[in-house]
C-alpha positions in Angstrom: 11.9 1.4 -3.3 8.5 1.6 -1.7 6.9 -0.7 -4.2 9.4 -3.4 -3.7 9.1 -3.3 0.0 5.3 -3.4 -0.3 5.4 -6.4 -2.6 7.8 -8.2 -0.3 5.5 -7.6 2.7 2.5 -8.8 0.8 4.2 -12.0 -0.4 5.5 -12.7 3.1 2.1 -12.3 4.6 0.6 -14.6 2.0 3.4 -17.1 2.7 2.6 -17.1 6.4 -1.1 -17.6 5.6 -0.5 -20.5 3.1 -1.8 -23.8 4.2 0.4 -26.2 2.3 4.1 -26.5 1.4 3.7 -25.9 -2.3 1.9 -22.6 -1.8 4.5 -21.5 0.9 7.3 -22.4 -1.5 5.7 -20.4 -4.3 5.4 -17.3 -2.1 9.0 -17.7 -0.9 10.2 -18.1 -4.5 8.2 -15.0 -5.5 10.0 -13.0 -2.7 13.4 -14.1 -4.1 12.3 -13.1 -7.6 11.2 -9.7 -6.4 14.6 -9.1 -4.7 16.4 -10.2 -7.9 14.4 -7.9 -10.1 14.9 -5.0 -7.7 18.7 -5.6 -7.9 18.6 -5.7 -11.7 16.6 -2.5 -11.9 19.1 -0.8 -9.6 22.1 -2.0 -11.6 20.4 -0.9 -14.9 19.7 2.5 -13.4 23.4 2.8 -12.3 24.6 1.8 -15.8 22.3 4.3 -17.4 23.5 7.0 -15.1 27.1 6.1 -15.8 26.6 6.2 -19.5 24.8 9.5 -19.4 27.8 11.1 -17.6 30.5 9.6 -19.8 31.9 12.8 -21.3 33.9 10.8 -24.0 30.7 9.8 -25.6 29.0 13.2 -25.7 
């Protein structure tokens, strides 16, 4: 996902530019959150695809 990669790159750049620990920790936490959300989206898309192709529920 291009958007996810772009968000991660931006957050990583901001983390590197941060001047104090709290700000760096916030940007690192945001990167973890972005990864978790991307994984959840991928899982939901897989579930939707699986349900759409379940011939027993047509």
